[in-house]
C-alpha positions, 0 to 999 in steps of 0.5 A: 436221697431220692431219684429226683434229688440225685438227678437234680444234683448231678445235672445242675451241680455239674453245669448240665442244664439240658440234662437236668431239664430232660430228667425233670421232664421225665420226672414230671411225666412219671410223677405228675402229682409228686409231693416233690413237684415244688423241688422239681419246678424250682430246679426247672427254673434254675436249669432254664436260667443256667441254660440261658433261656431267661424268658422261659426261666422267668415264666417258669419262675412266675408259675412257681411263685403263683403255685407255691407262694410260701415255698421255702425254695422261694429265696433261691429264685426271687432275685432271678428276672429282676432288672 
């Protein structure tokens, strides 16, 4: 398992979205062009929603879908931000 996946699972699976966001920010800083950027950014969307930052989460979702419209992660976030 890679570091990003470990951090994501640790933080999100244990309901610690603030920690997840901090680790995701660090990964983005250290590896801005990572081949795992889609994994990182879908995790950001989920963490923001878990934290209750729905407006930030919805903006992050829209950026994600614009950048990776055919992502296999799309199904995990499609229903977020719908009324």
